[in-house]
C-alpha positions in Angstrom: 13.5 24.7 25.9 12.7 20.8 25.9 13.0 18.6 22.5 11.8 15.4 21.7 14.4 13.2 19.6 12.5 9.7 18.6 15.0 7.9 15.7 14.3 4.7 14.5 14.6 2.4 11.3 10.6 3.0 10.6 11.0 0.6 8.1 7.5 1.0 7.9 6.4 3.5 10.6 3.4 2.1 12.4 1.0 2.8 15.1 3.0 1.2 17.8 5.7 3.8 16.9 3.1 6.4 16.9 1.6 5.1 19.9 5.1 5.5 22.0 5.4 9.1 20.6 2.0 10.1 21.9 2.9 8.1 24.8 6.2 9.8 25.2 5.0 13.4 24.2 1.9 13.1 26.6 4.1 12.9 29.8 7.4 14.5 28.5 5.4 18.1 27.5 8.3 18.5 25.1 8.4 22.2 23.1 9.3 19.9 19.8 9.7 16.9 18.6 11.9 15.5 16.0 11.3 12.3 14.2 14.4 10.8 13.1 15.0 8.1 10.1 17.7 6.6 10.3 20.5 6.6 7.8 22.3 3.7 7.7 22.6 1.1 10.2 26.0 1.0 12.0 26.0 -2.6 12.8 22.6 -4.2 10.8 21.9 -3.2 7.1 18.0 -2.6 6.3 16.8 -5.7 4.9 17.0 -6.6 1.0 14.0 -4.5 -0.6 13.3 -2.4 2.2 12.6 1.2 0.7 15.4 4.0 -0.3 15.8 7.6 2.7 13.3 9.6 0.6 10.5 6.3 0.8 11.2 6.1 4.5 10.9 10.1 5.1 7.7 10.0 3.4 6.2 7.1 5.1 7.0 9.2 8.5 5.9 12.3 7.4 2.6 10.7 6.8 2.5 8.8 10.2 3.9 11.2 12.2 3.5 14.7 10.6 -0.1 15.1 12.0 1.1 15.7 15.3 1.6 19.4 16.5 4.8 21.1 17.3 6.6 18.1 15.2 9.4 18.2 12.3 10.7 15.0 10.3 14.4 15.4 9.8 16.1 14.1 7.0 19.2 15.2 9.1 20.1 11.2 9.8 19.3 10.0 6.5 21.7 12.8 4.5 24.7 11.8 6.1 27.4 9.6 4.3 28.4 5.7 6.7 27.0 4.0 9.4 24.6 6.0 11.4 25.4 6.8 14.7 23.0 8.9 17.5 25.8 11.0 18.8 26.9 12.3 15.6 22.9 13.4 15.1 23.0 14.9 18.0 26.0 16.9 17.6 25.1 18.5 14.6 21.5 18.9 17.1 23.7 20.8 19.1 24.2 23.4 17.0 20.7 24.4 16.7 19.7 23.7 20.2 22.9 25.0 22.0 21.2 25.1 25.6 18.0 23.4 25.1 16.9 20.3 26.9 17.5 17.0 24.5 15.6 13.9 25.2 16.7 10.8 23.5 13.6 8.4 23.2 14.3 5.1 23.3 12.8 1.8 24.5 13.3 -0.7 27.2 15.4 -2.9 25.4 17.7 0.3 24.5 18.5 1.3 27.6 19.8 -2.1 28.8 22.1 -2.1 25.4 23.1 1.3 25.6 26.3 0.7 27.2 27.6 -0.5 23.8 26.2 2.0 21.7 29.0 4.3 19.8 30.6 7.6 22.5 27.7 6.9 24.4 29.2 8.6 27.0 29.1 11.3 25.6 25.7 11.2 24.3 24.7 10.7 28.0 26.0 14.4 28.6 24.2 15.6 25.8 21.1 13.6 26.4 18.5 13.1 28.4 17.0 9.7 27.9 13.5 8.7 28.2 13.0 4.7 28.3 9.1 3.8 27.4 8.7 0.5 30.0 6.4 -2.2 29.3 4.8 -1.7 32.6 5.4 -3.2 36.4 6.7 -6.6 35.1 10.2 -5.4 34.2 10.0 -1.7 36.0 12.7 -3.4 38.8 15.0 -4.2 35.8 14.5 -1.5 34.3 15.0 1.0 37.5 18.1 -0.8 37.8 19.6 0.3 35.0 18.8 3.7 34.9 20.3 4.3 38.5 23.9 2.6 36.8 24.1 4.5 33.7 22.9 8.3 36.3 26.0 6.5 38.2 28.0 7.1 34.9 26.3 10.7 34.7 23.5 10.5 32.8 19.5 11.7 33.3 17.3 8.6 33.0 13.3 9.5 32.4 11.5 6.2 33.0 7.9 6.4 30.8 4.8 3.8 31.7 3.7 2.7 28.3 1.4 -0.3 27.2 2.8 -0.5 23.4 0.7 -2.0 20.6 2.1 -5.3 19.9 3.8 -5.4 16.4 7.3 -4.9 15.2 8.5 -3.7 11.8 9.4 -6.8 11.2 6.8 -9.2 11.7 4.9 -5.9 9.7 7.0 -6.4 6.3 6.2 -10.2 6.6 2.5 -9.5 6.6 2.5 -7.1 4.0 2.9 -9.7 0.8 0.0 -11.7 2.2 -2.1 -8.9 1.8 -2.4 -8.3 6.0 -0.8 -5.5 8.2 -3.3 -2.4 7.8 -4.8 -2.7 11.3 -1.3 -1.9 12.6 -0.3 1.4 10.0 -2.1 4.8 9.6 -4.3 4.6 6.4 -2.3 7.2 4.8 1.0 5.4 5.4 -0.9 2.3 4.0 -2.0 3.7 1.4 1.6 4.2 0.3 2.4 1.3 0.7 0.3 -0.1 -1.8 0.6 2.3 -4.9 4.7 1.9 -4.3 4.0 -1.7 -4.3 6.6 -1.3 -1.0 8.1 -4.2 0.9 6.6 -6.8 -2.0 3.1 -5.9 -0.6 -0.4 -6.9 -1.7 -3.4 -4.9 -0.8 -5.7 -6.2 1.6 -8.8 -7.5 -0.1 -11.3 -5.9 2.5 -9.4 -2.7 2.3 -9.5 -2.3 -1.6 -13.2 -2.9 -1.6 -14.1 -0.1 0.5 -11.6 2.0 -1.5 -13.1 1.3 -5.5 -16.7 1.3 -3.9 -16.2 4.8 -2.8 -15.5 5.2 -6.7 -18.5 3.6 -7.8 -21.9 4.8 -8.9 -24.0 2.7 -6.5 -26.3 0.5 -8.7 -22.9 -1.2 -10.0 -21.4 -2.1 -6.6 -23.5 -5.6 -7.0 -22.2 -6.3 -10.3 -18.2 -5.7 -8.8 -18.7 -7.3 -6.5 -20.3 -10.2 -8.2 -17.5 -10.3 -10.8 -14.7 -10.5 -8.1 -16.4 -13.6 -7.1 -16.9 -15.0 -11.0 -12.9 -13.8 -11.2 -12.1 -16.0 -8.3 -13.7 -18.2 -8.8 -12.5 -18.6 -12.5 -9.3 -18.5 -11.5 -9.4 -21.0 -8.9 -10.3 -23.8 -11.9 -8.0 -22.8 -13.9 -5.0 -22.3 -11.6 -4.4 -19.4 -11.4 -4.1 -17.2 -8.4 -7.1 -16.4 -6.7 -6.5 -13.2 -4.9 -5.2 -11.5 -7.7 -8.4 -12.6 -9.8 -10.1 -11.1 -6.9 -8.3 -7.7 -6.8 -8.7 -7.5 -10.9 -12.5 -8.3 -10.5 -12.6 -4.8 -7.9 -10.4 -2.6 -9.8 -12.1 -3.5 -13.5 -14.8 -0.8 -13.2 -13.1 1.7 -11.3 -13.3 4.7 -13.3 -16.9 3.3 -14.9 -18.3 6.8 -13.3 -16.3 9.3 -15.2 -18.1 12.0 -17.6 -16.5 11.5 -20.9 -14.6 14.8 -20.2 -13.3 13.3 -17.4 -12.1 10.1 -19.0 -10.2 12.4 -21.8 -8.7 14.4 -19.3 -6.9 12.0 -17.8 -6.0 10.2 -20.8 -3.8 13.0 -21.9 -2.6 13.8 -18.9 -1.8 9.8 -18.6 -0.5 10.2 -22.0 -3.5 7.9 -23.0 -3.5 7.3 -26.7 -7.1 7.0 -28.2 -7.8 6.1 -31.6 -11.0 7.5 -33.7 -13.2 4.3 -32.7 -12.9 5.0 -28.8 -13.6 8.8 -29.0 -16.6 7.7 -30.5 -17.7 5.3 -28.1 -17.2 6.5 -24.4 -18.6 2.7 -22.8 -14.8 1.7 -24.2 -13.0 4.8 -22.3 -13.4 3.0 -18.9 -10.9 -0.1 -19.6 -8.2 2.6 -20.7 -8.2 4.4 -18.0 -9.4 2.2 -15.7 -6.3 0.1 -16.8 -3.5 3.7 -16.1 -6.0 4.2 -13.0 -5.4 1.2 -11.2 -1.5 1.0 -11.7 -1.3 4.8 -10.4 -3.5 4.8 -7.6 -3.1 1.0 -6.4 0.0 0.2 -7.8 -1.9 -2.9 -9.6 1.1 -5.4 -11.7 1.1 -5.4 -15.3 -1.4 -8.4 -15.1 -3.6 -7.3 -13.3 -4.1 -4.0 -15.5 -4.2 -5.5 -18.8 -6.8 -7.4 -18.3 -8.8 -4.5 -17.3 -7.4 -3.4 -20.5 -9.1 -5.9 -22.4 -12.1 -6.9 -20.0 -14.7 -4.3 -22.2 -13.2 -5.2 -26.2 -11.2 -8.4 -25.7 -8.8 -8.8 -28.3 -6.8 -11.8 -30.0 -4.8 -14.6 -28.3 -5.6 -13.4 -24.8 -4.4 -14.6 -21.5 -5.5 -17.2 -19.4 -6.1 -14.2 -17.2 -7.1 -11.9 -19.7 -10.0 -14.5 -20.1 -11.1 -15.2 -16.5 -12.2 -11.4 -16.2 -13.4 -10.5 -19.4 -15.9 -13.6 -18.5 -16.6 -12.5 -15.1 -17.8 -9.3 -16.2 -20.2 -10.8 -18.6 -21.0 -14.0 -16.2 -21.3 -12.7 -13.0 -24.6 -13.5 -10.5 -26.3 -10.5 -11.6 -26.6 -10.9 -14.8 -28.9 -11.9 -16.4 -29.7 -12.5 -20.6 -30.6 -15.6 -22.7 -28.3 -18.1 -23.0 -26.3 -16.7 -19.2 -26.4 -20.4 -17.1 -24.7 -22.4 -20.7 -21.8 -19.5 -20.8 -21.4 -19.8 -17.2 -21.1 -22.8 -17.6 -19.3 -23.0 -20.7 -16.4 -20.6 -18.7 -15.5 -23.4 -16.8 -15.2 -26.2 -18.9 -13.2 -24.4 -21.9 -11.8 -21.0 -21.7 -11.4 -20.4 -25.3 -14.5 -22.2 -26.2 -16.7 -20.1 -23.6 -14.8 -16.4 -25.0 -15.8 -17.4 -28.4 -19.7 -17.4 -27.0 -19.3 -14.8 -25.4 -17.7 -12.7 -27.7 -20.0 -13.4 -30.5 -22.8 -13.0 -27.6 -21.5 -9.3 -27.6 -21.2 -8.5 -31.2 -24.9 -9.5 -31.9 -26.1 -7.1 -29.0 -24.8 -4.2 -30.7 -25.8 -5.0 -33.4 -29.1 -4.9 -32.2 -28.7 -1.6 -31.0 -27.6 -0.2 -33.5 -23.6 0.4 -32.0 -20.4 0.1 -34.0 -18.6 -2.6 -32.8 -15.2 -1.5 -32.3 -12.7 -3.1 -34.4 -10.8 -4.9 -31.5 -14.2 -6.9 -30.7 -14.2 -8.2 -34.4 -11.2 -9.0 -34.4 -11.1 -11.3 -30.8 -14.8 -12.8 -32.7 -13.4 -13.9 -35.2 -9.7 -15.4 -33.8 -12.3 -17.0 -30.8 -14.2 -18.5 -33.6 -11.7 -20.0 -35.7 -10.9 -22.1 -33.0 -14.6 -22.8 -31.7 -15.0 -24.5 -35.2 
């Protein structure tokens, strides 16, 4: 039996890793593939802020787990001390005593192979399969292969057109809301959910995720709120992309039924008072704030703004005010005085909050609806400011 071994840091695992493995499997036809995320690197530690072993293992499962006859192994992750491939192969020999072990390496690793720990033993135990980047480097690689074969090894050269991305480059891209093109969606979704690598969601990706959750009639409002929140943030020297993210997420649970809101509140330990239980229109702010963190790893500032975007409260942060006002003045809103409120939001946030809350209270009372206590308190607080 031929067993293909593919080790690496996979920090994070990306489409380049996947394409390399698929190409190797196509050419080598292994009976079994073992993907082996590294434990502690022997020469260079993982960069600061890297996920732990369990998280890298899970990301690897998401990246490679759909491949047939493939196992994602924690063999290297569970060992103490430096992670040497010869130690992993020695353990694997107990499971595969008479089988061919084929170690997949890049061409750069082929050139440095002689410096590997106990490389001579590794040559005896494994066939090396080297991914080559095409004819341009083939002569040098072939010469290195002959050198290793003269030492008793067996080397297979695999022609491969790589995906031009590295894990280090991806780690730099993720905090800049980039990198989706180089990651499987399941991997990217998990990175965003846990905010690994300091990642922030690509807004186009996030928009697509949330739009799929919305009633189609609500989509223009959400997109309008995103734009207004971004514009207000620019005016008031706040992060426009954080504001846009809040705008995208703010109504993400609006489509849920009353029963779905209650079930989620019970599941997530969200305590509702009697006023909230009587008014289903209030619940999407409560559930949305928690769901934004649970599903998309939204930071506290965004979750708090979602929490208060419907009722308001006294002494709101500037970020919370921006989302509250963006929700009310986005371009699809049409009511008497909306243009004045739009202008005021760019002139005086507190005065705009005063006018917006007063309008909300009047509108609710006109429809014979009970005004929630937080809205009344907020209205009183900002009315005092307005005076």
